Structures are given as structure tokens and as C-alpha cells.
N, C-alpha and C positions, 0 to 999 in steps of 0.2 A: 424638366419642370412638369408638375402635374398638369395634364391637359385643361382640366376644369379651372385651375388657378390661372393658367395662361389666358384662357378665354375670358375669365372674369376681370382680369387686369386690363385686357384690351377693352372690354365694355366699360370699365371705370374711367379709362382714358378718353374714351369717346364721350362719356358724360361730362368729364372735365372740360373738353373741347367745346361742348355745348354751353357750359357755364360762360366761357369766354365770348362765344358768338352772341349770346343773349344779354350779356352783362349781368348775369344773376349773382347775387351775393347773399351771404348769411350774416347774422349779427356779429360774429367775431371778425368780419372783414370790413365793417363800416365805421366810420368815425362820426362822433357826435360832439358838437362844440369843439372841433378839432382835436378831440381825444379818442383814443381806442375805446370801444364800447365798454370793456371791462374797467378801464381807468375812469371813464365817466360814471359807471355804475358805483364804483367804490368811492370816488370823489363826492358825488352827490349824496350818497346815503350814509357816509362814515360819520357825519355830524348828527344823524337823526336816531332817535332811540326806538327800537322796535318794541311793540306792545303785544305781539303774538310771536310764535316760534318763527325764527329766521336764521339762516345761515348763508353768509355772504357767497362763499365759493360755491356751495351746492346749488343755491337758488340761480345764480348767473349761469352756471354750466347746464343746468336743466333747460333753461330758456335757450341758450346758445345751441345745444345739441338738437332741440326741436327745430330751430331755425335752420340748421344744417341739413336736416331731413327735409324740410319744405324746399329747399333749393334742389336737393338731389331728385326728388320725385317729380318736381316741375320740370326739370330737364328731361326726365324720361318721358313725360307726356308730349313734349315738343318733338322729341326723337320719333315717337310712335305715331303721331298725328297723320303724317302723310300717308300711312298705310291702314287707317281705320276704315271700316265699311261705310258705305254711302248707298242706302237702298235706292235712292233716286237715280243712281248710275248703274244699279244692279237689278234692273226689271222689278223693283219693288220686293225684292227678296231680301233675306239676311242670313247669309251662310257665314256666320261670324268667324273671323280670322283670329289667329293667335294674337296678332298685334292689337286688334280692336278690343279683345277680352282683357288683355294686360293694361291697355290704355284706360279702360273704365275702372279696372281694379285700383290702379294708382291714383285715379281721380278721387275714388271714394276714400282712400287712404288719406289724401291730401285734405279733404274736408274735415276729417277727424283730427288730423294734425294741426290745422289751423285752430280748431276749437281747443285743442290741448294747450297750444301756445297762449291763446288769450285767457284760458283758465289759469295759467301760471302768473300772467300779469295781474289777474284778480287776487291770486294768493299773495303777490308781492305787495299790492296795495294794503290788503287786509292785515299784513304784518305790521304796518306803520300807522295806519289811519283808522280811528275809531268808527265802527259800524254797529248796527244792531243784530248782527249775524252770529249763529253759532258756527263752529268750524266745519260741520258737515254740511252747511248751507252755502258755503263760500263758492261762488262761481264768478266769472267776470261780470256778467250782467247783474247779478244779485248784489255785488259789491258796489257797482255804479249806482244802483237803485236804493240801497239801504245805508249808504255812507252818511256819515254825521252831516246834518244841514248846515252847520256853522262852517264848513269848508267847501261847499258847493259853489261859492262865488269865484273860486280860484280860476283864472283864466286857463290853466293847465287842465283842470277837471272839465270845465265847459268844452275844451277842444276834444278831449278824450271821449266825452260823452257824444259829442257831435260826430265823431269818427265812428263810434259804435252804431249810432242810429242811421247815419247816411250811407256807410260803407260795409258794415259787418253783419247787420240784421239778416239780410237774405242769405248770406253765407252760412249763418248759424241755423236758419230755418231749413236749408237744404241739408245740413249735416244731420239734423234731427230726423228728417225723412229717411235718410240713408241708414242711420243707426236703428231707428225704431220701426221702420216700415219696409222699404224696398231699396236694395243695392242699386246703384246706377246701372249696372249690367242688366238686371232683370226689368227695371223700369223702361229702359230704352229698347230692349229686345222685344218685350211684350208690347210696348206702345207702337212699334213698327207694324206688327201684324194687325194690332187693333185699328190702326188708322191707315191701313195699306191703300185705302180708296180716297184718301184726303191729302192731296199734294200739299196743301199749305201747311198742314199740321206736320207732315213729314219734313218739310223744309224748315219749319221752325225748330223741330226736334234736332235736326242735323246742324243747324246753325249753333244751337246751345252746346251741342256735343263738341263741335270744332273750336268753339270759343273758350273751352275750359282752361287750356294751358295759359291764355292770355289773362283770364280771371285770376288764376294763381299767382302769375307773375306780378300783377297789379297788387294783390294782396300781400305779397311779400314786402313791398314797400310800405303798406300800412302797418305792418308788424314793427318796423323800425320806428315809424311815427309813434306808435302806442308805447313802445318801450320808453322812448325819450319823454313823452308827456307824462307817463306814469311816475317816472323817477323824479322829474321836475316838480310834479304835484306833491309827492311825498317829501321832497327836500324843503318845499315851501311850507306845507301844512302839518308835517310830521312834528313830534315833540323833539325839541332840540336837546342834545346831550349837555 
């Protein structure tokens, strides 16, 4: 067997073992209302008429594949976390290790993946519920903001909007900083030297850095909640066939 393939398969098995240790799941592995997520998706949307472009199989798989990536990269950050740099234990230096660099790279990817996931949830809602948006304006936050007022009293919409405001806004803000301004690697690397004489700032930065895998694991659970709420909202307020 090719040595690269063998090593890659070993790494993949290590990641799968980490799934088990952490209890990490993706959308295709969870049940909602005692149904497989695909059955729930089909069952609740089959009786509702789409008002914009929508394809059952393609839409579900797009969301599901992103969910699988979220699980994969989150496991990688957990595996790498014990080996990341800690300037507080390294005489205020930052000779960045390979593990530290990859840890921060995967973390940056995860912020974007979470944004992509929620963007697809926005697309899903837009396919069934009337908004004042043009297609190029459709994002998760714009859909929630511009959705027709007649359906905003839905308990499912209220819960989804609360989830966004209470749990997702900070995640989205951080993703925006990473995409449009500074990657995590450069932000933390430069910040270490900028604040080398400020122990409290270094401690805060390290705590944030080390907490990232737990943040991602927590947000994976929110993705399942959002999926369920969005589909129940569509089933309740969409145009019935």
C-alpha cells in the first residue's frame, strides 16, 4: 500500500476514534422527532410548496456534507490542542509549532464552515417563505430580518431568531474578522508580541485560543437545533400543496 494512503488512513481512524470519545455527531447521524434527519426533512417539507428554486436531495446533502466537515475539523482541533503554543509557559516567546499553526488554520476554516451551514439554512427558508429579498441578498441573517411580518409570530421563528441573537452573532462577527481582516494565526501571533509585557492580555488570549474546540463542539449542537426549527417553521407557515 502507498505509504501516504496508509498514513492518511491511520489519521482518519484516529479522527474517528476522537468522534467516539467526544460524542461528536453530524446531521446524518442524529434523529429528530424520532426520525432520521433525512426522513424528518422529507416528511415535514413534502407537503409544502416551494416559492423559489429548491431541490430536496441536493439541498439536504449540501447541509449534511457541511455538517460532516464541522465534525471532522472540530475533532482535529481537539487532537491538536494539547500541542499548541503557550507563550506564558515559553518565556513570553512564540516559536510557533506545526501543531499550533494547523490548529489555528483549522479553527479559521471552522468559522467559515459554520457560516456556510447557516447560509444554507437561510437558503432553505427563502425557498419556502416569502421575504422582500432578491436572490443575491439571501443570507441567514437577512432572511431572518426580511421575512414577511405575517409569519414572525411563529414559535419556531421566534426560537430560531433567539438562537441567532443569543448564540450565533459572536460566531458570525469572528468569521467576518477572519475573512475580511486577519486570520486567527496572524491575529494571535502578532498579538502575542504586541502584548508581551501584559500578562493579563496574554492569559486572556490563551484562554480564548484553548477554548476554541469547545466553542465549535457547542455550536455543532446549535446546527441541529437550527435545522429542526427552520423545517418546522417552514412546515407551519409555508404554502401547503
